[in-house]
N, C-alpha and C positions, 0 to 999 in steps of 0.2 A: 526564566522558565520559558520553554519553547514547546511547540508541537513537535514531537520527536521526528516526524517525517520530514521536517524542514531543517534538521540538524545535519550538516555535511558529514560524510563518512570519515573524513580526516579533519580533526579540530586543530586550531592554532596551538603552537607550543605553549605549554603551561596551563592549558584549559582541558577540562574533562567533564563528562557527564557524572554528576555526583549523586543524583537521586532520580528514581523513576516511580512515581505514584502508581496506584492500581490502575490498570488499563481498562478502557471501555472497549466495546465491541469494535474490532478493526474492520469490519465488513464494509463494502460499498453498498449503497442503498438505491433502489429505483423509486422515483417519484413520477407517477404517470399511470396510464391505463395498463392493466395486466397484473396478475398475481404471481407470475413466474417469468423466467426468461422466454419460455416458449409462448407465453400469452401476450408478449409485447406485440402490438399490431404490426403486420408486415409493412415495410417501408417507412416506419415511424421516424420522425425527425428528432434526433436525440442530441441534446446539448451537453457539451463537456469541454473543458480547457485542457484536459489531461491526455497526453499521448498514450500513456499506459491504458487508460480506460478505452480510448478510441481503438487501439490495437486489439484489445481483448474482445470488445463488443463486435468488431468486424470479423474477427476470427471465428466467433460463435454464430453471428447473425449477419452475413455479408449483405443482406437485403436492407439493413438499416441505413438511414441517412444521418451520419454523425457529423455535426457541425460545431464550430467553436462557439463556446458560450462562457463569458467571463463575468466577474463581479462577485460580491459577497453572497452568502447564502440567501439573504432576503431578496437581493437583486435577481438572482437566478430563479427563485420561486415566483417572483413577480412576472418575470419574462415567460415562465411556463403558464402562469394564470392568464397572461395576455395573449397566449396562443402563438408566441414566436417559435416555440418548439412543442413537440408532443410529449416529451419526457426528458428527465435529467437524471444524472447519476451523481450522488454526493456521498461523502463519508457519513456513515450512520452515527459515528461518535460526535461529529460536529453538529448534526441535527439534534442529538440528545442533549448536548451541552447548551444549546440555544432553546430548548424546550419545544422543538419542532419535530420530534420523533413521530408524532401522529400523522405527519405528511407521508411517511414511508409506506409504499405499496408492498414491497418485499425486499429482503436482503439477499445479495448474491453469495453463493458458496465460494470458498477460497479457491476452488478449482474452476469456477466459472469466471469470476473476476478476482484475481489474486491481488489483495490490497497492496498499497504502497508500503515499503518498510517503515515501521514506526507509526503507522496510522492507528489512531485511537489512543496513543500513549503520549504522555507529557515527559519532558526531560529537563531536569534542573542542571544547568551548566554553570561551572564556576572554576576559580583558580585552584590549582592543586598545591600551591605554596601555603604552608601553615596547615593546621589541623582544626582550628577552632570552629570553622564553618562546615567541616565535613561531617562531623558526628550528627548535627541537627539534620543535615540533608539525608543521611542514612535512615533516620527515623521516619522519613516520608516514603521510603522505598518499599515497594511490594516485590517480594522475591521472584515469583513466577513472571511478573511483568518485566523485571530486569533481565531474566534469562531469555525471554522471547526477544526483547529488543537487542540484546547482545548478539544473539544468533542472526537476526535480520541484518544488523549493521555489518557483521562479519561477512555475510554473503554479498552485500552491496560492494564492500571493498574488494572482495574476490572477483566480482564481475566488472569492477571499475565502472560502476553505473553512477548515474546522477538523477536528480529529479527531472531532467530534461530527456531521459531515455525511456523507452517503453519497457519498463521492468517492474514486476511485482514480486515481493518477497513477504511471506507471512509465516511466522512460527507460532504454533499453538500447542498447548499440552493436550495430548490425545486422551480420549475417554478410557481406553484400555491400558494407559500408561505410556510413558515416553514423550518425547517432543517431536512433533512433525513440522518440518519446514517445507513449504511449497514455494516454487519459484517459476516465474514466467518471464520470457523475453521474446520480443517479436518486432515485426516491422509495423510502422504506423498505419498501414492499410490492412493489417491483419492477414495478408496473403501467406505469410510464413511465420511460424512461431515455435518455441520450445516450452513445454510445460512439464515440470518434474517435481517430485517430492521425495524426501527421505525421512525415516523415523528412527530415532535413536535415543541415546542417553541424555537427559536434560542437564546432567551435571557437566556435560562436555559440549556446550552450545557452539563454540568456535569450531571444534573439530567436525561437528555435524554440519555446520554451514560450509566448511571446506569440502565435505563429501558432496553436498548439493552442487556447489560450484563446479567440482570436477565432473559430475554427471552431466550437468547442463552444458559445460564446455565440450565434452565429448559429443554431445548432440548438436553442436553448432551454434550455441548461444552467443559466443563472442563475435563470430562472423556476422550474425544477425544484428547485433548491437552496433558493429562498425558500419554496416549498411544503413542502419537507422540514423546514425550520426550524419552520414552523407546526405540522407534524405532531408533532414531538417536544417542542414547548413545553408 
């Protein structure tokens, strides 16, 4: 069992994702002063180890001082309490699972900080040889969560992205019907980025992801990601 956002886009031969339990909120959460993005104090020192979050924060608020902050959730919260940073961004789902959701000041919308693909979801990985273990895994699977994760992983493969590139992909069922996939790709300093979304048939998650990739590619996403790779090399 893995956090789905840590599972590579391409799995070793003979292995597959066999089950996806019901997903928690995939949103990124702000812990610090301010009840919205606009209310974060000007020039605030923000801690994160994620290039994706860094890129999106600086694209939206170039006045922020985004610094590298590593460690588990408790370590990062302690560093915030000690005044090493003014605020931090963490996955809401991780805080919920640790019983620390009360620390959240607000949650970012998917078009403010587009979450990492698979964020908030768990994935049961296993061998595809034999069938005796597949049926029990399927009983754990939540249909909508599986569809969302399938779409996100297809988009990641299409962009040839990794957990080390500034990419966000989030698929969610829309209130009015259909599946909406939002995608972000940018430079680590936020100076240039592509943000796009598509809405379509939830029964065709891969085709919908391919449509998003095509639209983002036309807008220059692959060029940005190539430049981002050079940046971090």
